[in-house]
C-alpha positions in Angstrom: -130.8 145.0 75.2 -130.2 140.9 76.1 -129.7 138.7 73.3 -132.4 136.7 72.2 -130.5 133.4 73.3 -129.7 134.1 76.4 -133.3 135.9 77.9 -134.3 131.8 76.1 -132.2 130.1 78.3 -132.6 132.3 81.9 -136.3 131.6 81.2 -135.6 127.9 80.7 -133.6 127.4 83.7 -136.0 128.8 85.8 -139.0 126.8 84.8 -139.7 124.1 87.6 -140.7 120.4 86.4 -144.4 119.3 87.3 -144.9 116.5 89.2 -145.4 113.2 87.2 -149.1 111.1 87.2 -150.8 108.5 85.9 -154.5 109.6 83.7 -156.6 107.9 81.6 -155.3 107.5 78.0 -158.4 109.8 76.9 -157.0 112.2 78.9 -153.1 112.7 78.0 -153.4 113.9 74.6 -150.5 116.2 74.0 -148.5 116.2 78.0 -145.4 114.3 77.9 -144.7 111.0 79.2 -142.8 110.7 82.3 -140.7 108.4 81.8 -139.3 105.8 78.9 -142.7 103.2 77.7 -141.9 99.5 76.5 -144.3 97.3 74.8 -145.8 94.3 77.2 -146.0 92.0 74.6 -145.6 92.0 71.1 -147.8 93.7 68.5 -149.3 92.2 66.6 -149.8 89.8 69.9 -150.2 86.5 67.1 -149.4 86.0 63.6 -152.4 86.9 61.5 -153.7 87.5 58.1 -153.0 91.3 56.3 -156.4 90.8 54.4 -159.6 88.5 53.8 -158.9 85.3 51.6 -157.6 81.7 52.5 -155.0 80.5 54.2 -152.8 78.5 52.3 -149.8 76.0 52.1 -147.7 77.9 49.6 -146.4 74.7 47.7 -149.7 73.6 47.6 -150.4 77.1 45.4 -146.8 77.1 43.3 -148.4 75.5 40.2 -151.8 77.7 39.8 -153.9 77.2 38.7 -155.2 74.6 41.6 -157.9 73.9 43.7 -158.2 72.8 47.1 -160.3 71.6 50.1 -161.8 74.2 52.7 -161.8 72.9 56.3 -163.4 75.8 57.4 -164.4 79.7 58.3 -162.1 81.9 60.4 -163.5 85.5 61.6 -161.5 88.0 62.9 -161.7 87.3 66.6 -161.5 83.4 65.5 -159.1 80.7 65.9 -158.7 78.1 63.7 -160.1 74.3 65.0 -158.1 72.3 62.8 -154.0 72.9 60.9 -153.5 73.1 57.5 -152.2 69.8 55.8 -151.5 69.7 52.2 -154.3 69.8 49.7 -156.7 72.5 51.9 -157.1 75.6 52.6 -159.1 78.0 55.2 -160.9 81.1 54.4 -159.8 84.0 56.6 -160.4 87.2 57.5 -158.2 90.7 57.9 -156.7 90.2 61.1 -157.8 86.4 62.1 -154.7 83.9 63.9 -153.1 82.3 61.1 -154.0 78.9 61.1 -151.3 76.4 62.6 -149.6 74.8 59.4 -150.6 78.0 56.7 -147.8 79.6 55.8 -149.1 82.0 53.3 -153.1 84.0 52.2 -154.3 84.1 49.1 -156.4 87.3 48.4 -159.9 86.7 47.9 -159.3 88.2 43.8 -157.4 85.7 43.7 -159.7 82.6 43.9 -163.0 81.4 43.1 -165.2 79.9 45.7 -166.7 76.4 45.0 -168.9 74.6 47.7 -166.8 73.0 50.4 -163.7 74.1 47.8 -161.8 76.9 46.1 -160.2 77.5 43.1 -156.7 79.3 43.4 -155.8 81.3 40.6 -152.0 82.5 41.3 -149.2 81.3 43.3 -148.0 83.3 46.0 -145.0 82.1 48.1 -144.3 81.7 51.1 -144.9 85.2 53.9 -147.3 86.5 51.2 -150.3 88.3 53.3 -149.2 87.4 56.2 -148.0 90.0 59.9 -146.3 88.0 62.2 -146.5 88.4 65.9 -144.2 91.6 67.0 -144.1 92.4 63.5 -144.8 96.2 64.3 -143.4 96.3 68.4 -141.7 93.1 70.0 -142.4 92.4 73.8 -139.8 94.4 76.1 -138.9 97.4 73.1 -138.6 100.7 73.8 -140.9 102.3 72.0 -141.3 105.9 73.7 -139.2 108.1 75.0 -139.5 109.9 78.4 -140.2 114.2 77.2 -142.4 112.4 74.1 -145.6 114.9 73.2 -148.5 112.5 73.1 -150.6 112.3 69.7 -153.3 110.8 68.9 -151.2 108.2 67.2 -149.2 107.8 70.2 -152.4 107.0 71.6 -154.0 104.3 69.8 -150.4 102.8 70.1 -150.7 102.7 74.0 -153.3 101.5 73.6 -152.5 98.7 71.5 -150.4 97.4 74.3 -153.4 97.5 76.9 -151.3 100.7 78.3 -154.4 102.0 80.3 -153.1 105.1 82.5 -149.6 105.6 81.0 -147.5 108.2 83.4 -147.2 111.7 82.0 -146.7 115.2 83.4 -149.7 116.7 84.3 -151.6 119.3 82.5 -150.1 123.2 83.6 -152.5 125.1 85.1 -152.1 128.8 83.2 -153.5 132.4 84.9 -154.4 134.9 81.7 -155.1 138.6 81.8 -154.6 141.4 79.4 -153.9 144.5 80.7 -154.3 148.3 80.5 -157.4 150.8 80.5 -158.1 151.1 76.6 -159.2 147.6 76.4 -162.6 146.4 76.6 -163.8 142.7 76.1 -165.0 141.7 72.8 -169.0 142.2 73.3 -168.6 146.2 74.7 -169.1 148.6 72.1 -166.3 150.7 71.3 -165.7 154.7 72.7 -162.9 157.3 71.3 -159.6 156.3 73.0 -160.9 152.2 73.4 -159.6 148.6 71.7 -161.2 145.7 71.8 -158.5 142.8 74.0 -157.6 140.6 71.0 -154.7 139.6 73.2 -156.4 137.4 75.5 -158.3 135.1 73.3 -155.2 134.9 71.7 -153.4 133.6 74.7 -156.0 131.3 75.8 -156.4 130.3 72.3 -152.1 129.5 72.1 -152.5 128.3 76.2 -155.5 125.5 74.6 -153.1 124.1 71.5 -150.4 123.8 74.6 -152.9 122.0 76.3 -152.7 123.4 79.4 -155.4 124.3 81.5 -156.7 128.2 81.7 -158.1 130.2 84.1 -158.5 133.6 82.4 -158.0 136.2 84.7 -160.0 138.8 82.1 -158.9 142.4 81.5 -157.4 144.5 84.1 -157.4 147.9 84.8 -154.8 150.4 85.2 -154.4 150.5 88.8 -152.0 149.5 91.6 -154.5 147.9 94.2 -156.0 146.1 91.5 -153.7 145.3 89.5 -151.9 143.6 93.0 -155.3 141.6 93.9 -155.6 139.8 90.0 -151.9 138.8 89.9 -151.6 137.8 93.8 -154.8 135.8 92.7 -153.3 134.3 89.8 -150.1 133.1 91.8 -152.4 131.2 93.9 -154.0 129.6 91.1 -151.8 129.2 88.3 -148.1 127.0 87.7 -147.4 130.1 85.7 -149.3 133.3 84.8 -149.1 134.8 81.9 -149.8 138.6 81.1 -150.2 140.8 78.5 -149.4 144.9 78.4 -148.0 147.5 81.1 -144.5 146.0 80.1 -142.9 148.9 78.4 -141.3 152.4 79.2 -144.3 154.1 79.3 -146.1 156.6 82.6 -148.9 153.9 83.2 -146.6 151.1 82.7 -148.1 150.1 86.1 -147.2 146.3 86.5 -143.7 147.0 87.3 -143.6 148.5 89.4 -146.5 146.3 91.2 -145.1 142.8 90.4 -141.6 144.2 92.2 -143.6 144.7 94.9 -144.6 140.6 94.7 -141.8 139.1 93.7 -138.5 138.7 92.1 -139.5 139.7 88.5 -136.8 141.4 85.2 -137.3 143.8 83.0 -135.4 143.1 79.8 -134.9 145.2 76.3 -134.4 141.8 74.0 -133.1 141.8 71.0 -135.4 140.6 69.3 -138.2 142.7 66.8 -141.4 142.7 67.8 -141.9 142.5 71.2 -138.7 143.5 72.3 -139.9 144.8 76.3 -139.9 141.1 78.5 -140.6 140.9 82.0 -139.5 137.3 83.3 -140.2 135.6 86.9 -141.8 135.2 90.1 -144.9 136.3 92.1 -145.5 134.0 95.6 -143.5 131.2 93.5 -145.4 131.1 90.0 -143.4 131.9 87.0 -144.8 135.0 85.5 -144.3 136.1 81.8 -145.0 139.8 81.5 -146.1 140.3 77.7 -145.4 143.1 75.5 -149.5 144.8 74.6 -149.1 145.0 70.8 -150.6 141.9 69.5 -148.2 140.5 67.0 -145.6 141.5 69.3 -147.8 139.7 72.0 -147.4 135.8 69.6 -143.9 136.3 69.0 -143.1 136.5 72.4 -145.5 133.5 73.1 -144.1 131.6 70.7 -140.2 132.6 72.0 -140.6 132.4 75.7 -144.2 130.8 76.6 -144.9 127.9 74.9 -140.6 126.7 75.3 -140.9 127.3 79.0 -144.6 125.6 79.9 -142.8 122.8 77.5 -140.1 122.0 79.4 -142.7 122.9 82.8 -144.8 120.1 81.2 -141.1 117.7 80.5 -141.3 117.4 76.7 -138.1 117.3 75.0 -138.4 119.1 71.8 -139.8 122.6 72.8 -139.2 125.6 70.1 -140.7 125.0 66.5 -139.2 123.6 64.0 -137.1 125.8 61.3 -136.6 124.7 57.5 -134.3 126.5 54.7 -136.0 129.0 52.5 -136.1 131.7 50.4 -136.9 135.1 50.1 -138.7 136.2 47.2 -139.1 139.7 47.8 -136.0 141.3 49.5 -136.5 142.7 53.6 -134.7 145.5 55.5 -134.5 144.9 59.4 -133.1 146.2 62.5 -129.3 144.7 62.4 -129.1 145.1 66.1 -131.9 142.1 66.2 -133.6 138.9 65.6 -135.8 139.8 63.6 -138.8 136.8 62.8 -141.0 138.9 59.6 -144.3 137.0 58.9 -144.3 135.2 55.6 -146.7 133.2 54.0 -144.7 130.5 52.8 -145.0 128.3 49.9 -142.9 125.0 48.5 -141.8 125.4 44.7 -139.2 124.2 42.4 -137.5 122.2 45.7 -137.7 125.1 48.4 -139.7 127.2 50.5 -140.4 129.9 49.2 -140.9 133.0 51.1 -142.4 136.0 50.7 -144.0 139.2 53.6 -147.3 138.6 54.1 -148.3 142.0 55.0 -146.7 145.3 56.6 -144.6 144.0 59.6 -145.6 146.3 62.2 -146.5 144.8 65.7 -150.2 145.7 65.5 -150.7 144.6 62.0 -152.7 141.4 62.9 -154.2 140.9 59.4 -150.1 140.0 58.6 -149.4 137.4 61.2 -153.1 135.8 60.6 -152.3 135.5 56.8 -148.7 134.0 57.3 -147.4 130.5 57.8 -143.7 131.0 59.2 -141.6 134.1 60.7 -138.1 134.2 58.5 -136.1 134.1 61.2 -133.6 137.1 60.1 -130.3 136.9 62.7 -128.6 139.8 64.7 -126.1 141.3 61.8 -127.8 140.5 58.9 -130.3 143.7 58.1 -131.4 143.3 55.2 -131.9 139.9 53.2 -132.1 140.7 49.2 -134.4 139.0 47.3 -133.3 135.1 46.4 -131.6 135.2 49.4 -131.3 132.6 52.0 -133.3 132.6 55.2 -134.3 130.3 57.8 -137.9 129.9 58.1 -139.3 129.4 61.6 -143.1 127.2 61.0 -145.1 128.0 63.1 -148.3 126.1 62.2 -145.6 122.6 62.7 -145.6 120.9 66.1 -142.9 121.3 68.3 -139.5 119.5 67.0 -136.4 121.2 68.5 -134.7 121.1 71.5 -133.7 123.0 73.5 -129.6 121.9 73.1 -130.2 121.7 69.7 -131.6 125.6 69.5 -129.1 127.1 72.1 -126.7 124.5 72.8 
């Protein structure tokens, strides 16, 4: 069996980098920056008020309570027409530019407005409620490195710099198919010997979360000509192909024979559980991931190979889910010769993450995966983790946080 890390290295090394393109800001969510981004101007671009109140000279209000003359009102989006001098104030709204001469803002709650005047009830030192120009980001400062996947806050930050079309790696197109005579679409009745296709809906959803454009190739029957046509069609439409089923050792696992005809594909027995059988290679120059047919195996293989592979293709720096230190509340026994991904429920308690199996651990038990929040990763050579034992928890519901170098060296 191949060590998991070796298989992951080979997959990542074979992934081509997608081209860079400028896309509208609203279409960039989930995509990775193709180059470092620097601030085109200060943010905020001018010194402004952090709250509604009165712009003043701090020296004037040091002996509060005091009464000052109000020169004018400055709402957000406007600029004061007069400077502030001793004994004067300007009514100001949050975000409005600080008037010339002012060095503090007194919040409304600390004032008593009058006709053309305001009574200041409390002293406020210089700098109070003042947001300086460049206080968030200075012009020219590097704000994002290359390889950062853009989230909502990133998009807001880019908008604040006036970046309407960020340079990113384009969205991958991924073709997905399930294989096998035993699987039927979810809306079909089940005759004896058949099962509903759960893999394809899960894989489509996982790819959608990843930011890929999905080409759904449907269910492909176990017939060589049909498989060949489907795989050739998928390779011609997509940047990568993800199939499930047909990569094990059974007589009717026909995907292997067809793939060998179409391109360079290797079939691995990976030292992991679940998801021991796995295929990877090229079909007509397009990367192909052949996942196992059992649904939990399919998802675990996706997390360990497809997700980091596609993120590498997208130019992302962080490609693996985060791991945290945890404690097993129940003893678990695993295959010592494999890296085992135990599906667990997790809880933060007494200053630590605690985990316990979320249900049956067979590779067909989707209910345990649905109930889980993490994988307890039991490394090769361990075999058993006692109750109270330490374990690494891979938080598969959290965003990617680890680079290939961190994980694989």
